C-alpha positions as CSV (number, residue, x, y, z in Angstrom):
1,X,20.0,38.1,136.9
2,X,21.5,40.8,135.4
3,X,19.4,42.2,132.5
4,X,21.3,42.2,129.3
5,X,19.8,45.4,127.6
6,X,21.1,47.1,130.8
7,X,24.6,45.3,130.3
8,X,24.1,46.7,126.5
9,X,23.2,50.3,127.4
10,X,25.7,50.7,130.2
11,X,28.7,49.1,127.5
12,X,26.9,51.9,125.1
13,X,27.4,54.7,127.6
14,X,30.9,53.8,128.2
15,X,31.9,53.8,124.5
16,X,30.3,57.2,124.2
17,X,32.1,58.3,127.3
18,X,35.5,57.1,125.4
19,X,34.7,58.7,122.1
20,X,33.7,61.9,123.5
21,X,36.3,65.1,123.0
22,X,36.5,66.4,126.6
23,X,37.3,69.9,127.8
24,X,40.4,70.1,130.1
25,X,40.1,73.8,130.7
26,X,39.0,77.1,129.3
27,X,41.4,79.6,128.5
28,X,40.2,83.3,129.1
29,X,41.4,86.4,127.1
30,X,39.4,89.4,128.4
31,X,35.8,88.5,127.0
32,X,37.0,85.7,124.9
33,X,36.7,82.3,126.2
34,X,38.8,79.1,124.1
35,X,38.3,75.7,125.4
36,X,41.1,73.8,125.7
37,X,39.8,70.1,124.5
38,X,42.1,66.9,125.3
39,X,42.7,66.8,121.6
40,X,44.6,69.9,121.6
41,X,46.6,69.0,125.1
42,X,47.6,65.7,123.7
43,X,48.6,67.6,120.5
44,X,51.0,69.7,122.8
45,X,52.6,66.6,124.3
46,X,53.6,65.1,120.8
47,X,55.0,68.4,119.8
48,X,57.1,68.5,122.9
49,X,58.1,64.9,122.6
50,X,59.3,65.8,118.9
51,X,61.1,68.7,119.8
52,X,62.9,67.2,122.7
53,X,63.8,64.2,120.6
54,X,65.2,66.5,117.9
55,X,67.4,68.7,120.3
56,X,68.5,65.4,121.8
57,X,69.6,63.5,118.6
58,X,71.1,66.7,117.2
59,X,72.9,68.3,120.1
60,X,76.3,66.1,119.3
61,X,76.3,66.2,115.6
62,X,79.7,64.9,114.6
63,X,81.3,65.3,110.8
64,X,81.8,61.4,111.3
65,X,78.7,60.1,112.5
66,X,78.3,57.3,115.2
67,X,75.6,55.9,117.3
68,X,72.3,57.3,117.2
69,X,73.5,59.8,114.4
70,X,73.7,57.0,111.9
71,X,70.3,56.1,112.6
72,X,68.9,59.5,112.3
73,X,70.6,60.2,109.2
74,X,70.0,56.9,107.3
75,X,66.2,57.6,107.8
76,X,66.6,61.4,106.5
77,X,68.8,59.9,103.6
78,X,65.8,57.3,102.9
79,X,63.0,59.7,103.5
80,X,65.0,62.1,100.8
81,X,65.9,59.5,98.2
82,X,61.8,58.4,98.5
83,X,60.9,62.1,98.1
84,X,63.4,62.6,95.1
85,X,62.2,59.7,93.3
86,X,58.4,60.5,93.3
87,X,58.3,64.4,93.1
88,X,61.6,64.5,90.7
89,X,64.1,67.7,90.8
90,X,61.4,69.7,92.7
91,X,61.8,67.3,96.0
92,X,63.6,69.8,98.0
93,X,61.0,72.0,98.2
94,X,58.5,69.6,99.7
95,X,61.0,67.3,101.6
96,X,60.6,69.2,105.0
97,X,56.8,69.5,105.0
98,X,56.2,65.9,104.3
99,X,58.8,64.2,106.5
100,X,57.4,66.7,109.3
101,X,54.0,65.4,109.1
102,X,55.1,62.0,108.9
103,X,56.8,62.2,112.3
104,X,54.0,64.0,113.7
105,X,51.6,61.6,112.4
106,X,54.0,58.8,113.5
107,X,54.1,60.2,117.2
108,X,50.5,61.3,117.0
109,X,48.9,58.1,116.1
110,X,50.7,55.4,118.3
111,X,51.1,57.9,121.7
112,X,47.8,55.9,122.7
113,X,50.2,52.5,123.0
114,X,52.1,54.2,125.9
115,X,48.9,54.7,128.1
116,X,48.1,52.3,130.8
117,X,45.8,49.7,130.1
118,X,42.3,49.5,132.2
119,X,41.2,46.1,133.1
120,X,39.8,44.2,136.0
121,X,38.7,47.3,138.0
122,X,42.2,49.4,137.6
123,X,41.0,52.6,136.2
124,X,44.6,54.3,135.0
125,X,46.0,57.4,136.6
126,X,46.1,59.1,132.8
127,X,44.9,58.2,129.3
128,X,46.6,59.4,126.1
129,X,44.3,59.1,123.0
130,X,45.3,60.0,119.6
131,X,44.6,63.6,118.5
132,X,43.8,61.9,115.0
133,X,40.6,60.5,116.2
134,X,39.4,63.6,115.9
135,X,38.1,64.8,112.5
136,X,39.6,68.7,113.1
137,X,42.9,67.2,113.4
138,X,42.9,65.2,110.3
139,X,40.8,67.8,108.2
140,X,43.4,70.6,109.1
141,X,46.3,68.5,108.1
142,X,44.6,67.6,104.7
143,X,43.4,71.3,104.1
144,X,47.3,72.0,104.4
145,X,48.3,69.5,101.9
146,X,45.8,70.6,99.5
147,X,46.6,74.3,99.7
148,X,50.1,73.1,99.0
149,X,49.0,71.4,96.1
150,X,47.3,74.1,94.8
151,X,50.3,77.0,95.5
152,X,52.4,74.2,93.7
153,X,50.6,74.3,90.6
154,X,50.5,78.0,90.3
155,X,54.1,78.3,91.2
156,X,55.5,75.7,88.9
157,X,52.8,75.5,85.7
158,X,51.7,79.2,86.5
159,X,48.0,80.7,86.3
160,X,47.5,79.7,82.8
161,X,49.1,76.0,83.0
162,X,47.3,75.4,86.0
163,X,43.8,76.7,84.5
164,X,44.7,74.4,81.3
165,X,45.0,71.4,84.0
166,X,41.4,71.6,84.6
167,X,40.3,70.5,80.9
168,X,43.4,68.0,80.4
169,X,43.2,65.8,78.4
170,X,40.1,67.1,76.9
171,X,37.2,70.0,77.9
172,X,35.1,67.2,79.0
173,X,36.9,66.4,82.2
174,X,36.7,70.0,83.5
175,X,34.3,69.1,86.4
176,X,35.8,66.0,87.4
177,X,39.4,67.8,87.6
178,X,37.7,70.5,89.6
179,X,35.9,67.6,92.0
180,X,39.5,66.5,92.5
181,X,40.2,69.4,94.7
182,X,37.8,68.2,97.2
183,X,37.7,64.6,96.8
184,X,41.5,64.7,97.8
185,X,41.6,66.6,100.9
186,X,38.1,64.6,102.2
187,X,40.0,61.3,101.3
188,X,43.0,62.1,103.2
189,X,41.0,63.7,105.8
190,X,38.2,60.6,106.5
191,X,40.8,57.7,105.7
192,X,43.3,58.9,108.3
193,X,40.0,59.7,110.9
194,X,38.7,56.4,110.0
195,X,41.2,53.9,110.7
196,X,42.6,55.5,113.8
197,X,39.0,56.1,115.2
198,X,37.8,52.3,114.1
199,X,41.4,51.5,116.0
200,X,40.8,53.0,119.2
201,X,37.0,51.7,119.3
202,X,38.4,48.1,119.0
203,X,40.9,49.0,121.8
204,X,38.2,50.3,124.0
205,X,35.8,47.4,123.7
206,X,38.6,45.0,124.3
207,X,39.5,46.8,127.5
208,X,36.1,46.4,128.4
209,X,35.1,42.9,127.3
210,X,38.4,41.1,127.7
211,X,40.5,43.1,130.1
212,X,43.3,40.3,130.5
213,X,46.0,39.2,127.9
214,X,44.0,40.0,125.0
215,X,44.4,44.1,124.9
216,X,48.2,44.6,125.3
217,X,48.7,42.0,122.3
218,X,45.9,43.6,120.4
219,X,47.4,47.2,121.2
220,X,50.8,46.3,119.6
221,X,48.8,46.0,116.4
222,X,46.1,48.6,116.7
223,X,48.0,51.4,118.6
224,X,51.2,51.0,117.2
225,X,51.4,49.1,113.8
226,X,48.2,50.4,112.4
227,X,49.4,54.1,113.6
228,X,52.5,54.1,111.9
229,X,50.7,52.2,108.8
230,X,48.2,55.1,108.6
231,X,51.0,57.7,108.5
232,X,53.1,56.3,105.6
233,X,49.5,56.2,103.8
234,X,49.1,60.1,104.3
235,X,52.2,61.2,103.8
236,X,52.6,59.0,100.6
237,X,49.2,60.2,99.2
238,X,50.4,63.6,99.9
239,X,53.7,62.9,98.1
240,X,51.6,61.4,94.9
241,X,49.2,65.0,94.7
242,X,52.1,67.1,95.1
243,X,54.0,65.2,92.2
244,X,50.5,65.2,89.9
245,X,50.7,69.0,90.9
246,X,54.5,69.9,90.0
247,X,55.0,67.6,87.2
C-alpha cells in the first residue's frame, strides 16, 4: 500500500521542480559569465513571434485594405481610440509603448497554451512556460511603466507642477502621494505575477492529478483567456497611471 506522505512529498517535489527557473546555458564573455534561464529563452521566442508576425502582416500593405490588413487596422484603430479617450490629446506619445506592452503580454501570457500537455506517463518533448511567472519580468515591466509616469509628469507639468502634485489636494497628503510611486509599480508587478503563477500552478496540479480530459479544457481558460485578461488589466492600469500623470 502506498504511503500518503510519500505521495504528498512526491507531488510537492514535482510542483517545486515545475516552479523552478532553470538555467538553459551560460554565456561567457571573458571573465564574465551570464546564466541564460528558460525565462530569457522563452522571452526571445515571444519576441521572435511578434517580429515575425509584424513582418508577415505588413509586408503587402495596400491603400485599400483587404484580408488580414482589415483586421490589423481595426485592432490598431480600436487601441488608438481607447488611448485617445483615456489619455486625451497627449495619447499619441504613449500609444506605441502601451500597444507594444499589450501585444508582448498577450503572447507571453498565453504561450504555454501551445505546449504539449503531459499525462499517462507521456513526457512532452518541450514545454514553454510563460515568462511572466518570473517576478523579475513583471517587476521590469512595472518599473518601465512607473518611469514613464514620472518622466511624463515632469514633461507635461514641469518640475514645479510635479512637486506640487505631492501636496494635492492638501499638504497632509504628501506622504500618501509619495507612497503611490511605490504602491503603483508594486501593484502592477504582483498582480500580473500572482495571477499568471497561480494559473500555472493550477495547470501543473491538474496535469499531475487528472491527466485526461480536464487539462486541455482547463488550459483554454487558465493558459489562454486568463492570460489575455491579465494583459488587458496591465495595459489598462498603465494607461490610468499615465493619464493621472499628464492630466
